[in-house]
C-alpha positions as CSV (number, residue, x, y, z in Angstrom):
1,M,65.1,35.1,104.6
2,S,63.0,33.6,101.8
3,I,62.6,35.2,98.4
4,A,60.1,33.9,95.8
5,L,59.5,35.1,92.3
6,F,56.3,33.8,90.7
7,L,56.0,33.9,86.9
8,S,52.5,32.9,85.8
9,L,52.7,32.3,82.0
10,G,49.0,32.2,81.6
11,A,47.1,30.2,79.0
12,G,49.6,30.7,76.1
13,S,51.9,28.1,74.5
14,L,55.4,27.9,73.2
15,S,54.1,28.0,69.6
16,S,51.7,30.9,69.9
17,G,53.4,32.9,72.7
18,F,52.4,34.1,76.1
19,D,50.6,37.5,75.8
20,R,49.9,38.0,79.5
21,I,52.5,37.0,82.0
22,N,51.9,38.0,85.6
23,S,55.0,38.3,87.8
24,R,55.0,38.9,91.6
25,L,57.8,39.0,94.1
26,E,57.4,37.9,97.7
27,V,60.0,38.4,100.5
28,D,59.3,36.4,103.6
29,N,55.8,35.6,102.3
30,Q,55.0,39.4,101.9
31,L,54.2,40.8,98.5
32,V,56.8,43.5,97.5
33,G,56.3,43.8,93.7
34,Q,54.0,42.8,90.9
35,L,54.4,43.4,87.1
36,Q,53.0,42.2,83.8
37,G,54.8,41.3,80.6
38,S,54.8,38.9,77.6
39,L,56.9,36.4,75.6
40,P,56.5,35.9,71.8
41,G,55.9,32.4,70.3
42,N,59.1,30.5,69.3
43,P,58.6,27.4,67.2
44,E,62.3,27.4,66.5
45,L,63.0,26.9,70.1
46,Q,60.8,23.8,70.1
47,T,62.5,22.4,67.0
48,L,66.0,22.9,68.6
49,Y,64.8,21.2,71.7
50,Y,63.7,18.1,69.7
51,Q,67.1,18.1,67.9
52,W,68.9,18.4,71.2
53,Q,66.8,15.5,72.7
54,F,67.7,13.4,69.7
55,F,71.5,13.9,70.1
56,Y,71.2,13.5,73.8
57,A,69.7,10.1,73.5
58,A,72.2,9.2,70.7
59,Y,75.1,10.2,72.9
60,Y,74.2,7.9,75.8
61,D,73.3,5.1,73.5
62,N,76.6,5.3,71.7
63,Y,78.7,5.4,74.9
64,L,76.7,2.5,76.4
65,H,75.9,4.2,79.7
66,A,73.2,2.3,81.6
67,V,70.1,4.4,81.3
68,R,67.0,4.1,83.6
69,G,64.6,3.9,80.7
70,E,63.8,2.1,77.5
71,P,66.8,2.0,75.1
72,P,66.5,4.8,72.6
73,K,65.4,3.7,69.1
74,I,68.2,5.6,67.1
75,E,70.2,4.4,64.1
76,L,73.6,6.0,63.3
77,D,76.3,5.4,60.8
78,T,79.2,3.8,62.6
79,T,81.8,5.4,60.4
80,G,83.1,8.4,62.2
81,V,80.0,8.5,64.4
82,T,81.8,9.4,67.6
83,G,83.3,12.7,66.3
84,F,80.2,13.5,64.4
85,S,77.7,12.8,67.3
86,V,79.7,14.6,69.9
87,T,80.2,17.6,67.8
88,S,76.6,17.7,66.7
89,F,75.5,17.2,70.2
90,A,77.6,20.1,71.5
91,Q,76.6,22.4,68.6
92,T,72.9,21.7,69.1
93,R,73.2,22.3,72.8
94,A,74.9,25.6,72.1
95,K,72.2,26.7,69.6
96,L,69.4,25.7,72.1
97,E,71.0,27.7,74.9
98,A,71.5,30.7,72.6
99,E,68.0,30.6,71.3
100,M,66.6,30.3,74.9
101,L,68.7,33.2,76.0
102,A,67.5,35.4,73.1
103,W,63.9,34.5,73.7
104,L,64.0,35.3,77.4
105,D,65.9,38.5,76.8
106,T,63.1,40.1,74.7
107,S,62.3,43.5,76.0
108,A,58.7,42.7,77.1
109,F,60.0,39.9,79.3
110,S,63.4,41.2,80.5
111,A,61.8,44.5,81.5
112,L,59.4,42.4,83.6
113,A,61.8,40.0,85.2
114,E,65.2,41.7,85.5
115,P,64.3,44.4,88.1
116,L,62.7,41.7,90.3
117,L,65.6,39.3,89.9
118,W,68.0,42.1,90.7
119,R,66.1,42.7,93.9
120,I,66.4,38.9,94.7
121,G,70.1,39.2,94.3
122,N,70.4,42.2,96.6
123,A,67.6,41.7,99.1
124,A,69.8,39.8,101.4
125,A,72.6,42.4,101.3
126,P,71.7,44.1,104.6
127,E,71.5,40.8,106.4
128,R,74.4,38.7,105.1
129,S,74.4,36.7,108.3
130,R,71.0,35.2,107.5
131,P,70.8,32.4,104.9
132,T,68.8,33.4,101.9
133,E,66.5,30.9,100.0
134,A,65.7,32.2,96.5
135,I,63.1,30.4,94.4
136,I,61.6,31.1,91.0
137,I,58.3,29.4,90.4
138,I,57.2,29.1,86.7
139,E,53.5,28.4,86.4
140,S,52.3,27.0,83.1
141,A,49.9,24.5,81.6
142,D,52.2,23.9,78.6
143,D,54.4,20.9,79.5
144,R,57.0,21.9,76.8
145,I,57.9,24.8,79.0
146,Y,59.2,22.4,81.7
147,R,61.6,20.8,79.2
148,L,63.5,24.0,78.3
149,P,66.9,25.1,79.8
150,W,65.7,27.9,82.0
151,H,69.1,28.1,83.6
152,C,70.3,29.9,80.5
153,W,68.4,33.0,81.6
154,S,70.8,35.9,81.7
155,A,68.8,37.6,84.5
156,L,69.9,34.7,86.8
157,A,73.4,36.3,86.9
158,H,72.0,38.6,89.6
159,C,71.0,35.6,91.7
160,P,73.1,32.5,91.0
161,Q,71.7,30.7,94.1
162,A,68.1,30.9,92.8
163,E,66.6,27.5,92.2
164,I,63.9,27.2,89.5
165,T,60.7,25.1,90.2
166,F,57.6,24.5,88.2
167,S,53.9,24.2,88.9
168,L,50.6,24.1,87.0
169,N,48.6,27.2,86.5
170,T,46.0,26.0,89.0
171,Y,46.7,24.4,92.4
172,Q,45.1,24.2,95.8
173,R,46.0,23.0,99.3
174,K,44.9,19.5,100.2
175,L,44.2,19.1,103.9
176,S,46.3,16.3,105.3
177,T,46.6,14.7,108.7
178,S,49.4,12.7,110.3
179,D,50.2,11.5,113.8
180,R,53.5,9.8,112.9
181,T,56.4,10.1,115.4
182,K,59.1,10.0,112.8
183,P,59.5,10.2,109.0
184,R,57.9,7.3,107.0
185,I,59.2,6.4,103.6
186,L,57.8,4.1,100.9
187,A,60.7,3.1,98.7
188,V,59.7,1.3,95.5
189,F,62.4,-0.3,93.4
190,G,60.9,-1.3,90.0
191,D,62.2,-3.3,87.1
192,R,66.0,-3.5,87.6
193,T,66.9,-5.0,84.2
194,G,70.2,-3.6,83.1
195,I,70.6,-1.0,85.9
196,D,71.8,-0.9,89.5
197,T,69.3,0.3,92.1
198,M,71.1,-1.2,95.0
199,T,73.1,2.0,95.6
200,D,69.8,3.9,95.7
201,A,68.5,1.4,98.3
202,A,71.7,1.8,100.4
203,C,71.2,5.6,100.4
204,I,67.5,5.3,101.5
205,Q,68.3,2.8,104.2
206,R,70.7,5.1,105.9
207,L,68.0,7.6,106.7
208,P,66.6,7.8,110.2
209,A,63.1,6.9,109.2
210,D,60.5,4.1,109.2
211,L,61.2,2.5,105.8
212,V,59.0,0.1,103.8
213,T,60.6,-1.3,100.7
214,L,58.9,-2.8,97.7
215,V,61.2,-4.6,95.2
216,E,59.7,-5.2,91.7
217,P,56.2,-5.1,93.2
218,S,52.9,-5.8,91.4
219,I,50.4,-3.1,90.8
220,A,48.2,-4.5,93.5
221,Q,51.1,-4.4,96.0
222,L,51.8,-0.8,95.2
223,R,48.2,0.2,95.5
224,S,47.9,-1.6,98.9
225,Q,50.8,0.3,100.3
226,L,49.7,3.7,99.0
227,H,46.3,3.1,100.7
228,D,48.0,2.6,104.1
229,R,46.2,5.0,106.4
230,Q,49.4,5.4,108.5
231,G,50.5,7.5,105.5
232,W,53.9,8.3,104.1
233,D,56.1,11.4,104.2
234,I,58.2,10.4,101.2
235,L,57.4,8.3,98.1
236,F,60.6,7.2,96.3
237,F,60.8,5.3,93.1
238,A,64.0,4.0,91.3
239,G,63.9,1.9,88.2
240,H,63.0,2.2,84.5
241,G,60.7,5.0,83.3
242,S,59.4,5.8,79.8
243,D,56.9,7.9,77.9
244,L,57.6,11.6,78.6
245,E,53.9,12.4,78.0
246,T,52.1,10.0,80.3
247,G,54.7,9.3,82.9
248,T,55.0,5.5,82.8
249,I,57.0,3.5,85.3
250,H,58.1,-0.1,85.1
251,L,57.2,-1.9,88.3
252,N,58.6,-5.3,87.2
253,P,59.6,-7.0,84.0
254,R,56.0,-7.8,83.2
255,E,54.0,-4.7,84.5
256,T,54.2,-1.0,83.7
257,I,51.7,1.6,84.8
258,A,51.0,5.3,84.1
259,L,50.7,7.3,87.3
260,K,47.4,8.7,86.2
261,D,46.0,5.1,86.5
262,I,46.8,5.0,90.2
263,S,45.8,8.6,90.9
264,D,43.2,7.5,93.4
265,A,45.8,5.7,95.5
266,I,48.2,8.6,95.4
267,A,45.4,11.0,96.4
268,I,44.9,8.9,99.5
269,A,48.6,9.0,100.3
270,I,48.5,12.8,99.9
271,E,45.5,13.0,102.2
272,C,47.4,11.0,104.8
273,G,50.4,13.4,104.7
274,L,52.5,12.6,101.7
275,K,54.8,15.7,101.3
276,L,57.5,14.7,98.8
277,A,57.8,12.3,95.8
278,I,61.1,11.5,94.3
279,F,61.1,9.6,91.0
280,N,64.7,8.7,90.1
281,C,63.9,7.4,86.7
282,C,63.9,8.5,83.1
283,S,61.2,10.7,81.4
284,G,59.7,12.0,84.6
285,L,57.9,15.1,83.4
286,G,54.7,13.1,82.7
287,V,55.0,11.7,86.3
288,A,55.4,15.3,87.6
289,A,52.3,16.5,85.7
290,S,50.2,13.6,87.1
291,L,51.4,14.4,90.7
292,A,50.9,18.1,90.3
293,A,47.4,17.6,89.1
294,L,46.7,15.8,92.5
295,D,48.2,18.9,94.3
296,I,51.1,17.0,95.8
297,P,53.2,19.4,97.9
298,T,56.6,18.7,96.2
299,A,57.9,16.3,93.6
300,I,61.4,15.8,92.1
301,V,61.7,14.1,88.7
302,M,64.2,13.8,85.9
303,R,63.5,15.6,82.5
304,E,65.0,13.0,80.2
305,A,66.7,9.6,80.2
306,I,69.0,9.5,83.2
307,P,72.2,7.5,83.3
308,N,72.6,5.2,86.3
309,R,75.7,7.0,87.6
310,V,73.9,10.4,87.4
311,A,70.9,9.1,89.3
312,Q,73.0,7.6,92.1
313,D,75.2,10.7,92.6
314,F,72.2,13.0,92.6
315,L,70.3,10.9,95.1
316,Q,73.2,10.4,97.5
317,T,74.2,14.1,97.6
318,F,70.6,15.3,97.8
319,L,69.6,13.0,100.7
320,Y,72.8,13.8,102.6
321,S,72.2,17.5,102.3
322,F,68.5,17.3,103.0
323,E,68.8,15.1,106.0
324,S,71.5,17.3,107.4
325,G,69.0,20.1,107.8
326,N,69.2,22.1,104.6
327,S,66.1,23.1,102.8
328,L,64.9,21.1,99.8
329,L,66.0,23.7,97.3
330,V,69.5,24.0,98.9
331,A,69.8,20.2,98.8
332,V,68.8,20.1,95.1
333,A,71.3,22.8,94.4
334,D,74.0,20.8,96.3
335,A,73.2,17.8,94.2
336,R,73.2,19.8,91.0
337,R,76.7,21.0,91.8
338,R,77.8,17.4,92.3
339,L,76.5,16.6,88.8
340,K,78.4,19.6,87.4
341,A,81.6,17.8,88.4
342,I,80.8,14.8,86.2
343,E,79.4,16.6,83.2
344,T,82.5,15.9,81.2
345,D,81.5,12.3,81.0
346,F,77.8,12.9,81.4
347,P,76.8,16.0,79.4
348,C,73.8,18.0,80.5
349,A,73.5,16.1,83.7
350,T,72.7,19.3,85.6
351,W,69.7,19.8,83.3
352,L,68.0,16.7,84.5
353,P,66.6,17.3,88.0
354,V,63.3,19.2,88.0
355,V,61.4,20.3,91.1
356,F,57.6,20.7,91.0
357,W,56.1,22.6,93.9
358,N,52.6,23.4,95.1
359,P,53.0,27.0,96.4
360,T,50.1,26.7,98.9
361,V,52.3,24.4,101.0
362,P,55.7,25.3,102.6
363,L,58.6,23.6,101.0
364,P,59.4,20.6,103.2
365,T,62.5,20.2,105.4
366,W,63.6,16.9,106.9
367,K,62.5,18.2,110.3
368,S,59.1,19.0,109.0
369,F,58.5,15.2,108.6
370,Y,58.5,15.0,112.3
371,P,55.2,15.8,114.1
372,Q,54.8,19.3,115.3
373,P,56.2,19.5,118.8
374,I,52.9,20.0,120.5
375,A,53.8,17.8,123.4
376,R,57.6,18.3,123.2
377,M,57.7,21.0,125.8
378,S,59.7,19.6,128.7
379,L,58.5,19.8,132.3
380,W,61.3,22.1,133.3
381,K,60.4,24.5,130.6
382,L,56.8,24.4,131.5
383,G,57.7,24.9,135.1
384,A,59.8,27.9,134.2
385,I,56.9,29.4,132.2
386,V,54.4,28.8,135.1
387,L,56.8,30.2,137.7
388,A,57.7,33.2,135.6
389,T,54.1,34.0,134.7
390,T,53.0,33.6,138.4
391,A,55.9,35.9,139.5
392,A,55.0,38.5,136.8
393,I,51.3,38.5,137.8
394,W,52.3,38.7,141.5
395,G,54.6,41.7,140.7
396,V,51.8,43.4,138.7
397,R,49.4,42.8,141.6
398,S,51.9,44.0,144.2
399,Q,52.1,47.4,142.4
400,G,48.3,47.8,142.6
401,Y,47.5,47.4,138.9
402,L,45.0,44.7,139.6
403,E,43.4,46.5,142.6
404,P,40.4,48.1,140.7
405,I,39.5,44.7,139.2
406,E,39.9,42.9,142.4
407,L,37.8,45.4,144.4
408,A,35.1,45.3,141.7
409,T,35.1,41.5,141.8
410,Y,35.0,41.6,145.6
411,D,31.9,43.8,145.4
412,L,30.1,41.5,143.0
413,T,30.8,38.5,145.2
414,L,29.8,40.2,148.4
415,N,26.6,41.5,146.9
416,A,25.7,38.1,145.5
417,R,25.4,36.6,149.0
418,S,22.0,35.5,150.2
419,S,19.8,38.1,151.8
420,E,19.8,38.7,155.6
421,L,17.3,40.1,158.1
422,P,17.8,43.6,159.6
423,D,19.7,43.7,162.9
424,D,16.9,44.2,165.5
425,R,19.5,45.1,168.2
426,L,19.7,48.6,166.5
427,V,17.3,51.4,165.9
428,I,17.9,54.4,163.7
429,V,16.3,57.8,164.4
430,G,16.4,59.7,161.2
431,I,16.5,63.5,161.0
432,D,15.4,65.3,157.9
433,R,18.2,67.7,156.9
434,T,15.7,70.2,155.5
435,K,14.3,70.9,159.0
436,P,16.9,72.5,161.3
437,V,17.3,70.8,164.6
438,S,18.1,73.0,167.6
439,D,19.8,71.9,170.8
440,R,16.5,72.2,172.6
441,V,14.8,69.7,170.1
442,L,17.7,67.3,170.6
443,V,17.3,67.5,174.4
444,Q,13.6,66.7,174.0
445,A,14.3,63.7,171.8
446,L,17.1,62.4,174.0
447,T,14.9,62.7,177.1
448,K,12.1,60.9,175.4
449,L,14.4,58.1,174.2
450,Q,15.9,57.6,177.7
451,E,12.4,57.1,179.1
452,Y,12.2,53.9,176.9
453,S,15.4,52.5,178.5
454,P,17.7,52.0,175.5
455,Q,21.0,50.2,176.1
456,T,22.9,53.1,174.5
457,I,22.4,56.1,172.3
458,G,24.8,57.3,169.7
459,L,24.6,60.8,168.3
460,D,25.8,61.1,164.7
461,I,25.4,64.9,164.9
462,Y,28.2,67.3,165.7
463,R,27.5,69.7,168.6
464,D,30.8,71.5,169.0
465,I,28.9,74.9,168.8
466,P,25.5,75.9,170.0
467,M,22.5,75.5,167.7
468,G,19.7,77.7,168.9
469,E,18.4,77.6,172.4
470,G,19.0,74.8,175.0
471,H,22.8,74.4,174.5
472,D,23.5,74.3,178.2
473,D,20.8,71.7,178.8
474,L,22.2,69.6,175.9
475,T,25.7,69.8,177.3
476,K,24.5,68.5,180.7
477,L,22.5,65.7,179.1
478,L,25.5,64.5,177.0
479,Q,27.4,63.9,180.2
480,Q,25.3,60.9,180.9
481,E,27.0,57.5,180.6
482,S,24.6,55.9,178.1
483,I,25.0,58.6,175.5
484,V,27.9,58.6,173.0
485,S,28.7,61.9,171.2
486,S,30.7,62.2,168.0
487,C,33.6,64.2,166.7
488,L,35.7,64.2,163.5
489,M,39.4,63.9,163.4
490,S,41.2,66.3,161.1
491,G,42.7,64.9,157.9
492,N,46.1,65.6,156.2
493,S,45.0,68.7,154.5
494,K,43.4,72.1,155.3
495,K,40.2,71.0,153.5
496,S,39.4,68.5,156.3
497,P,40.0,70.4,159.5
498,G,38.0,68.1,161.8
499,V,35.2,68.8,164.3
500,A,35.6,68.9,168.0
501,A,33.5,66.9,170.5
502,P,30.8,68.6,172.6
503,E,32.2,70.7,175.3
504,G,32.8,69.0,178.6
505,V,32.1,65.4,177.4
506,K,34.8,62.9,178.5
507,P,36.8,61.1,175.7
508,T,35.4,57.8,177.0
509,R,31.9,58.9,175.9
510,V,33.0,60.2,172.4
511,G,33.6,58.3,169.2
512,F,35.1,59.6,166.0
513,T,33.1,59.3,162.8
514,N,35.9,59.2,160.3
515,F,35.4,56.8,157.4
516,S,38.1,55.1,155.3
517,L,37.2,55.6,151.7
518,D,38.8,53.5,148.9
519,P,40.2,55.2,145.8
520,D,36.8,54.8,144.0
521,G,35.0,56.4,146.9
522,T,33.4,53.2,148.3
523,I,33.4,52.3,151.9
524,R,34.6,48.7,152.3
525,R,36.5,49.0,155.6
526,Q,35.7,50.4,159.0
527,V,38.2,52.0,161.4
528,L,37.9,50.7,164.9
529,G,40.5,52.9,166.5
530,M,43.5,55.1,165.8
531,A,45.8,57.3,167.9
532,A,44.1,60.6,169.0
533,S,45.8,63.5,167.3
534,D,43.3,66.3,167.7
535,R,42.8,68.1,171.0
536,G,39.2,68.7,170.0
537,C,38.6,65.0,169.0
538,S,40.8,63.3,171.6
539,T,39.1,59.9,171.5
540,D,40.9,56.8,170.1
541,H,37.7,54.8,169.6
542,A,35.3,55.0,166.6
543,L,31.6,55.8,167.2
544,S,30.6,52.3,166.1
545,L,33.1,50.7,168.5
546,R,31.9,52.9,171.4
547,L,28.3,52.0,170.8
548,A,29.2,48.3,170.6
549,L,31.1,48.4,173.8
550,K,28.3,50.3,175.6
551,Y,25.8,47.6,174.3
552,L,28.1,44.9,175.6
553,N,28.8,46.6,178.9
554,I,32.5,46.6,178.2
555,A,34.4,49.7,179.2
556,E,37.3,49.8,176.6
557,A,38.8,47.8,173.8
558,D,42.4,46.8,174.1
559,E,45.2,46.0,171.7
560,A,46.2,42.3,171.8
561,D,49.9,41.2,171.7
562,N,49.5,40.2,168.1
563,G,48.2,43.7,167.1
564,N,44.5,42.8,166.9
565,I,41.7,44.5,168.7
566,K,40.6,42.6,171.8
567,I,37.0,43.1,173.1
568,G,36.4,41.1,176.2
569,T,37.6,37.6,175.4
570,H,37.1,38.0,171.6
571,E,39.7,39.2,169.1
572,I,39.0,41.0,165.9
573,P,41.8,40.6,163.3
574,V,42.8,43.9,161.9
575,L,44.1,44.6,158.4
576,N,47.8,44.7,157.6
577,H,49.5,47.0,155.0
578,S,48.6,44.7,152.1
579,F,45.3,42.9,152.7
580,G,43.6,40.9,150.0
581,G,43.3,43.0,146.9
582,Y,44.6,46.2,148.6
583,R,47.9,46.7,147.0
584,S,48.2,50.3,145.7
585,T,50.2,52.9,147.6
586,Q,47.0,54.9,148.1
587,S,45.2,52.0,149.7
588,G,48.3,51.2,151.8
589,D,48.2,54.7,153.2
590,N,44.5,54.3,154.0
591,L,45.1,51.1,156.0
592,R,46.7,52.9,158.9
593,G,45.2,52.5,162.3
594,F,43.1,49.5,163.5
595,Q,40.8,48.6,160.6
596,V,38.7,45.6,159.7
597,M,36.7,44.7,156.6
598,L,33.1,45.9,156.8
599,N,31.0,42.8,156.5
600,Y,27.9,44.4,155.3
601,R,24.6,42.9,156.4
602,N,23.0,42.1,153.1
603,A,19.6,43.6,153.9
604,A,17.5,46.2,152.3
605,Q,17.6,48.1,155.6
606,I,20.3,47.6,158.3
607,A,17.9,48.2,161.2
608,P,14.4,49.4,162.0
609,Q,14.1,53.2,161.5
610,V,11.9,55.9,163.0
611,S,11.8,59.6,162.4
612,L,12.6,62.3,164.9
613,E,9.0,63.5,164.7
614,D,7.8,60.0,165.6
615,V,9.9,60.2,168.8
616,L,8.8,63.7,169.7
617,T,5.1,62.9,169.1
618,D,5.2,59.7,171.1
619,R,4.5,57.5,168.0
620,V,7.3,55.2,169.1
621,T,6.7,52.4,171.6
622,R,8.9,51.3,174.5
623,E,9.3,47.9,173.0
624,A,10.9,49.4,169.9
625,I,13.6,51.1,171.9
626,A,14.2,49.2,175.2
627,G,17.5,47.4,175.4
628,K,18.7,48.5,172.0
629,A,21.5,50.7,170.6
630,V,19.9,53.8,169.1
631,L,21.7,55.9,166.5
632,I,20.5,59.5,165.7
633,G,21.6,61.1,162.5
634,Y,20.6,62.7,159.2
635,V,18.9,60.5,156.5
636,G,17.8,61.0,152.9
637,R,19.6,61.6,149.7
638,N,19.7,65.3,150.3
639,S,21.4,64.9,153.7
640,G,24.8,65.8,152.4
641,D,26.1,62.8,154.3
642,T,25.7,59.8,151.8
643,F,28.4,57.4,150.8
644,A,29.0,54.6,148.2
645,S,28.5,51.3,149.9
646,L,27.9,47.6,149.3
647,G,24.8,45.4,149.8
648,K,21.3,46.0,148.8
649,T,21.6,49.8,148.7
650,A,24.4,51.4,146.7
651,Q,24.2,54.8,148.6
652,L,23.8,55.0,152.3
653,P,23.6,58.0,154.7
654,G,26.4,58.2,157.3
655,V,24.2,57.1,160.2
656,S,23.3,53.9,158.3
657,I,27.0,53.3,157.7
658,H,27.7,53.6,161.4
659,A,24.8,51.2,162.0
660,Q,26.4,48.7,159.6
661,M,29.7,49.1,161.4
662,T,28.1,48.6,164.9
663,S,26.2,45.6,163.7
664,N,29.4,44.1,162.2
665,I,31.1,44.2,165.7
666,L,28.0,42.9,167.6
667,S,27.4,40.1,165.0
668,H,31.0,39.0,165.4
669,I,30.9,39.0,169.2
670,L,27.4,37.8,169.9
671,D,26.5,35.7,166.8
672,G,29.8,34.3,165.8
673,R,29.5,36.0,162.4
674,A,33.0,35.7,160.8
675,S,35.1,38.7,160.1
676,I,36.3,38.9,156.5
677,T,39.9,37.7,156.5
678,T,42.4,36.8,153.8
679,W,45.4,34.4,153.5
680,S,49.0,35.3,154.1
681,D,51.0,36.6,151.2
682,L,52.8,33.2,151.0
683,A,49.5,31.3,150.9
684,E,48.1,33.7,148.2
685,F,51.3,33.2,146.1
686,G,50.9,29.4,146.5
687,W,47.3,29.6,145.4
688,I,48.1,31.5,142.3
689,L,51.1,29.2,141.6
690,M,48.9,26.1,142.1
691,W,46.4,27.3,139.5
692,G,49.1,28.3,137.1
693,T,50.6,24.8,137.4
694,A,47.2,23.2,136.9
695,S,46.7,25.3,133.8
696,G,50.2,24.5,132.5
697,M,49.7,20.7,133.1
698,S,46.4,20.7,131.3
699,W,48.2,22.4,128.3
700,L,50.9,19.7,128.5
701,W,48.5,16.7,128.7
702,L,45.7,17.8,126.5
703,T,45.5,18.5,122.8
704,G,43.1,20.4,120.5
705,A,40.1,22.1,122.0
706,G,40.7,20.5,125.3
707,R,43.7,22.7,125.8
708,W,41.4,25.7,126.0
709,L,38.4,24.1,127.5
710,A,40.3,22.9,130.5
711,P,41.4,26.4,131.6
712,V,37.8,27.6,131.1
713,G,36.7,24.8,133.5
714,A,39.4,25.7,135.9
715,I,38.3,29.4,135.9
716,V,34.7,28.2,136.7
717,V,36.0,26.2,139.7
718,V,38.1,29.1,141.0
719,V,35.1,31.5,140.7
720,A,32.8,29.0,142.5
721,T,35.4,28.4,145.2
722,C,36.1,32.1,145.9
723,E,32.4,32.8,146.0
724,L,31.8,29.9,148.4
725,Y,34.6,31.0,150.7
726,L,33.6,34.6,150.9
727,D,29.9,33.7,151.4
728,T,30.3,30.9,154.1
729,R,33.8,31.4,155.5
730,S,34.3,35.2,154.9
731,V,37.7,34.6,153.4
732,W,38.8,36.9,150.6
733,I,40.7,34.7,148.2
734,P,42.6,36.3,145.3
735,L,40.2,35.4,142.5
736,I,41.5,37.8,139.7
737,P,45.2,36.8,139.9
738,A,44.2,33.1,139.8
739,V,41.9,33.7,136.8
740,V,44.7,35.7,135.1
741,V,47.3,33.1,135.6
742,I,45.0,30.3,134.4
743,A,44.3,32.3,131.2
744,I,47.9,33.6,130.6
745,V,49.9,30.4,131.1
746,P,48.4,28.6,128.1
747,V,48.9,31.7,126.0
748,V,52.6,31.9,127.0
749,A,53.1,28.2,126.6
750,S,51.4,28.3,123.2
751,G,53.7,31.2,122.1
752,V,56.8,29.4,123.3
753,E,55.7,26.1,121.7
754,W,54.9,27.9,118.4
755,Q,58.4,29.5,118.4
756,S,59.9,26.2,119.2
757,S,58.0,24.7,116.3
758,I,59.4,27.4,114.0
759,D,62.9,26.8,115.3
760,W,62.3,23.0,114.9
761,Q,61.4,23.3,111.3
762,S,63.8,26.1,110.3
């Protein structure tokens, strides 16, 4: 859990006060509270600070501690100076802390801050097991604010773990790029006159990083390294520093430079990925202001002159804690506790470290210096993702959830095939439903047609009961070998009772007209045969199969040993319980019997068509009928016998559907037109797994936009392949599951990788 309290002091100053302070509280980057308040001007606080600064410098000068800055220019009376200076130092420190406490406890400010800080102290209570990172960000343009002892704030008693950081009033995020494989550190050791920086060097050298060291460099050498386009993660400086206002560092005994004078080089380093600057030298607030003006993500500096021992202890403890995996603020807090242990000899040591932070950028961790683990996903993890995703998609498909999409895609692919010519082996005699047809009229039509020597005639009209005069004559005529009558097997409910065959017609000259409708009402399959269950409709052959057999002069179709339908020397593969996209329970129930996919002839009209009136009035020639299979049935949209179909015409009358089915059988036997088949379940699973693997490997190998463009290209290849196979080889390949796995695997891999990245940096 991360808790951040932002205090924006606005455009005021320590002398004139801060009339409009905006405060907002964020928990895990979510805004949970926002208030406004003020602080009065306090010139006395400024005076006390300067007095404290004077005695602070005098103390370290008197006790001869090596300080990483210019020796303070202070003259003291040597008589009794020790007792006087120490006492005065302690008294001034106490006055400064008391004045700071009183100033921050004014009602207009305490009312603003205390409820929010109390929430910081209690927000983690429900989740004690999770580490809480609390940060208070003070935003101000008045640099004197950065020098004050904010740790005296009484409200911090509610949250002793909170670390205070500073930032300017204005900041923005600088875009940076980096392709480094490990942290890269530029360590600069400046003028070492009178101080020991070798301990600092030993601490830095122990870090697992690419380290470039500059010892007492020239300004040109420092500029050159800052311009290095490989970039740096950490910029470290140890040595003498001076001038609290401008932030001057001593590079060597001859050259000093203010950071603002090399701001262009530092800006390049930030652009190339610089995330943290540590200046372990005196008077670093000017340095921090220069760095903050360049929108550096994070900087750690020292408020005042820093003794050599304090600088070394801080750095050693901070780096150990930070490199161990703690956040930057926790590492600073650990180092501050280490300084607390030596404050007897080094008063106010804990006051010295100051953190400046650009809130638009996450606080760095040591692991954040490593590249984001875009390509860190191992092959076994990718394999597990691909296999799990493929299995999940297969399971969803097996339950029929993809069936509607697969059938719709199958329709689009089948309809997109090139156009075909009508089947001239067939002729349809259409009957207008609006004009009743008696048995005598049918006798006349059948007699006329037989005079033209057709190969066979199929009657898609039920004649289980007499219709007007001539029933006896029709019954005798239907006994002839070349005519196939129709019946309808009853369904599973009383709403579909079935229709019997004409009286006296043998079962071998009758075909059932039952269709197998998909859940959406479309006819995509044809039933060749099924066990006869009705006494009235006792045939086991479909009308289309009977007509095809009559046309081929084959008496019966047989069942082959492998369960397929055998017609002469040819076998027609029948559908199993889960064929292609048929996976739902309802579709599985509809696959009973001997069924094949109806390979629609993609023509505007399946066969030449004439009307019953044309036959009766001799407007039909012998050449149009001789040697062909003739189907007689009702046509027109008002026939009451139309069905959803595929091909050029979305709705077809029943007689045209039977013509399509008859043509499907004849085209397979006589023309070698392939029946629509599919792969085995194992082959389909392998196909889906193959494309899931291809999608996953492209994610592993590619970066940037290529990670998403490659799956798009793979989908195009899959679509083209499936269309080609269904068009030229009549193989129904699982297009939709392949497309889904290609699209889903990168998404899952991205999510796992993103989570791994979060875990990596946490």
